[in-house]
N, CA and C of each residue as an Amber inpcrd file, in Angstrom:
protein
   213
-167.8480000 -91.7850000  -5.0080000-167.6460000 -90.4220000  -5.4500000
-168.4880000 -89.4820000  -4.5880000-167.8700000 -88.4380000  -4.0450000
-168.5820000 -87.4600000  -3.2450000-169.3070000 -86.4760000  -4.1550000
-170.5480000 -86.2140000  -3.8600000-171.3190000 -85.2460000  -4.6180000
-171.3540000 -83.9410000  -3.8460000-171.3270000 -82.8420000  -4.5780000
-171.3990000 -81.5450000  -3.9280000-172.3450000 -80.6510000  -4.7120000
-172.7950000 -79.6040000  -4.0470000-173.6710000 -78.6310000  -4.6820000
-172.9670000 -77.2830000  -4.7090000-173.4310000 -76.4340000  -5.6050000
-172.9060000 -75.0780000  -5.7220000-173.8730000 -74.1510000  -4.9920000
-173.3650000 -73.4480000  -3.9880000-174.1540000 -72.4610000  -3.2630000
-173.4800000 -71.1060000  -3.3720000-174.2700000 -70.0710000  -3.2780000
-173.7420000 -68.7100000  -3.1940000-174.0900000 -68.2190000  -1.7990000
-173.0500000 -68.0010000  -1.0060000-173.2310000 -67.5960000   0.3810000
-172.6060000 -66.2250000   0.5720000-173.4450000 -65.2670000   0.9400000
-173.0070000 -63.8740000   1.1240000-172.2340000 -63.3840000  -0.0980000
-172.7230000 -63.7470000  -1.2790000-172.1310000 -63.2850000  -2.5340000
-170.9170000 -64.0570000  -3.0030000-170.4820000 -65.0560000  -2.2610000
-169.3020000 -65.8340000  -2.6220000-169.7230000 -67.2340000  -3.0710000
-169.0950000 -67.7110000  -4.1500000-169.3860000 -69.0420000  -4.6750000
-168.7130000 -70.1250000  -3.8470000-169.4700000 -71.1610000  -3.5370000
-168.9600000 -72.3420000  -2.8380000-169.3290000 -73.5680000  -3.6720000
-168.3210000 -74.2730000  -4.1640000-168.5490000 -75.4520000  -4.9900000
-168.3000000 -76.7510000  -4.2320000-167.9620000 -76.6580000  -2.9750000
-167.5480000 -77.8400000  -2.2250000-168.4950000 -78.1860000  -1.0780000
-169.7510000 -77.7690000  -1.1840000-170.7230000 -78.0540000  -0.1350000
-171.3090000 -79.4490000  -0.3910000-171.2390000 -80.3320000   0.5940000
-171.7680000 -81.6910000   0.3860000-173.2580000 -81.6820000   0.0370000
-173.6270000 -82.4950000  -0.9160000-175.0180000 -82.6330000  -1.3200000
-175.8330000 -83.2200000  -0.1710000-177.0720000 -82.7750000  -0.0340000
-177.9660000 -83.3360000   0.9670000-177.9650000 -82.6180000   2.2970000
-177.2170000 -81.5240000   2.4160000-177.1860000 -80.8030000   3.6930000
-178.4590000 -80.0070000   3.9010000-178.8780000 -79.9500000   5.1450000
-179.9360000 -79.0310000   5.5520000-179.2740000 -77.7180000   5.9540000
-180.0890000 -76.7280000   6.2510000-179.5360000 -75.4610000   6.7430000
-178.7440000 -75.7220000   8.0280000-179.2830000 -76.5510000   8.9150000
-178.5660000 -76.8870000  10.1580000-177.2390000 -77.5730000   9.8460000
-177.2380000 -78.4520000   8.8680000-176.0120000 -79.1390000   8.4650000
-174.9860000 -78.1820000   7.8970000-175.4500000 -77.1740000   7.1580000
-174.5310000 -76.1770000   6.6150000-173.8900000 -75.3640000   7.7340000
-174.6700000 -75.0100000   8.7380000-174.1310000 -74.2650000   9.8780000
-173.0070000 -75.0650000  10.5260000-173.2250000 -76.3460000  10.6960000
-172.1870000 -77.2160000  11.2660000-170.9960000 -77.3290000  10.3240000
-171.2630000 -77.5340000   9.0370000-170.1950000 -77.6870000   8.0420000
-169.2890000 -76.4530000   7.9990000-169.8900000 -75.2780000   8.0780000
-169.1190000 -74.0280000   8.0260000-168.5950000 -73.6070000   9.3920000
-168.8910000 -74.4100000  10.4230000-168.4600000 -74.1360000  11.7930000
-168.9160000 -72.7620000  12.2700000-170.1810000 -72.4600000  11.9850000
-170.7660000 -71.1970000  12.4150000-171.4210000 -71.3740000  13.7830000
-171.5440000 -70.2900000  14.5330000-172.2390000 -70.3950000  15.8180000
-173.7200000 -70.6660000  15.5720000-174.3340000 -71.4050000  16.4570000
-175.7480000 -71.7170000  16.2830000-176.6520000 -70.6490000  16.8700000
-176.0930000 -69.7830000  17.6780000-176.8650000 -68.6950000  18.2710000
-176.4970000 -67.3800000  17.6040000-177.4030000 -66.4500000  17.6860000
-177.1870000 -65.1050000  17.1440000-176.8430000 -65.1290000  15.6650000
-177.6400000 -65.8700000  14.9050000-177.4210000 -65.9850000  13.4750000
-178.7910000 -65.9380000  12.7870000-178.8440000 -65.3270000  11.6230000
-180.0600000 -65.3150000  10.8060000-179.6770000 -65.7380000   9.4020000
-180.5540000 -66.4970000   8.7550000-180.2570000 -67.0050000   7.4190000
-181.4230000 -66.7080000   6.4900000-181.0670000 -66.2060000   5.3220000
-182.0280000 -65.9720000   4.2510000-181.6580000 -66.8990000   3.1050000
-182.6320000 -67.6010000   2.5680000-182.4120000 -68.5190000   1.4450000
-183.2790000 -68.0680000   0.2850000-182.6420000 -67.7480000  -0.8120000
-183.3600000 -67.3040000  -2.0090000-184.3650000 -66.1960000  -1.6830000
-183.8840000 -65.2220000  -0.9380000-184.6050000 -64.0000000  -0.5890000
-185.7670000 -64.2200000   0.3800000-185.7620000 -65.3380000   1.1000000
-186.7820000 -65.5980000   2.1170000-186.0890000 -65.9800000   3.4180000
-186.5050000 -65.3530000   4.5120000-185.9220000 -65.6590000   5.8110000
-186.2800000 -67.0960000   6.1970000-185.2750000 -67.8220000   6.6880000
-185.4850000 -69.2020000   7.1400000-185.7010000 -69.1680000   8.6500000
-186.8790000 -69.6050000   9.1170000-187.1040000 -69.6440000  10.5650000
-186.1660000 -70.6510000  11.2300000-185.6610000 -70.2980000  12.3920000
-184.7480000 -71.2130000  13.1010000-185.3860000 -72.5820000  13.3130000
-186.6870000 -72.6030000  13.5070000-187.3810000 -73.8700000  13.7410000
-187.3520000 -74.7810000  12.5080000-186.9890000 -74.2270000  11.3480000
-186.9480000 -75.0090000  10.1060000-185.5400000 -75.3870000   9.6640000
-184.5200000 -74.9530000  10.3950000-183.1400000 -75.2060000   9.9750000
-182.8700000 -76.6870000   9.7110000-183.4090000 -77.5640000  10.5320000
-183.1410000 -78.9980000  10.3800000-183.9800000 -79.6370000   9.2780000
-185.0070000 -78.9370000   8.8180000-185.9260000 -79.5070000   7.8300000
-185.6780000 -79.0530000   6.4030000-185.0620000 -77.8970000   6.2220000
-184.8920000 -77.3460000   4.8800000-183.5900000 -77.8410000   4.2730000
-183.7300000 -78.6250000   3.2040000-182.5600000 -79.1610000   2.5070000
-182.1140000 -78.1600000   1.4460000-180.8170000 -77.9280000   1.4000000
-180.2520000 -76.9920000   0.4370000-180.1610000 -77.6410000  -0.9350000
-180.3610000 -76.8170000  -1.9610000-180.3370000 -77.3040000  -3.3290000
-179.2820000 -76.5500000  -4.1310000-178.8380000 -77.1800000  -5.2060000
-177.8500000 -76.5810000  -6.0910000-178.3120000 -75.1780000  -6.5160000
-177.4040000 -74.2320000  -6.4750000-177.6140000 -72.8390000  -6.8770000
-178.4170000 -72.0080000  -5.8810000-178.6750000 -72.5340000  -4.6650000
-179.3350000 -71.7070000  -3.6510000-178.4550000 -70.5100000  -3.3360000
-179.1120000 -69.3830000  -3.0750000-178.4080000 -68.1630000  -2.6790000
-178.7600000 -67.8890000  -1.2270000-177.7220000 -67.8460000  -0.3900000
-177.9060000 -67.6620000   1.0440000-177.2280000 -66.3850000   1.5160000
-177.8720000 -65.7470000   2.4540000-177.2650000 -64.6340000   3.1850000
-177.2480000 -65.0750000   4.6370000-176.0730000 -65.0390000   5.2420000
-175.9460000 -65.4380000   6.6390000-175.4660000 -64.2150000   7.4230000
-176.2360000 -63.8680000   8.4290000-175.9460000 -62.6810000   9.2150000
-175.6480000 -63.0970000  10.6510000-174.5330000 -62.5910000  11.1820000
-174.1440000 -62.8420000  12.5660000-174.4750000 -61.5940000  13.3720000
-175.1490000 -61.7900000  14.4740000-175.4400000 -60.6750000  15.3620000
-174.3660000 -60.5940000  16.4290000-173.8170000 -59.4070000  16.6030000
-172.7450000 -59.2100000  17.5810000-173.2370000 -58.1960000  18.5980000
-173.2100000 -58.5880000  19.8520000-173.6440000 -57.6970000  20.9280000
-172.5620000 -56.6950000  21.2790000-172.9730000 -55.6630000  21.9040000
-172.0080000 -54.6500000  22.3210000-172.7620000 -53.4140000  22.7870000
-171.9910000 -52.4810000  23.2160000-172.6880000 -51.2820000  23.6680000
-171.7650000 -50.1620000  23.9600000
């Protein structure tokens, strides 16, 4: 049986996130770019150096921001 956690990402509910993912794993799971991205977890900015170490937990609230260049 596959286990999943409930996350709130940018205000949207996600019930199908595999249990045990790190922030880095979530980026891969959601097919997000690894560059030019910032992530806040439960109102605290997650340093990029910690993406592989921070495991996501049920009911975590994430804000994911993509930086887009231009001029």
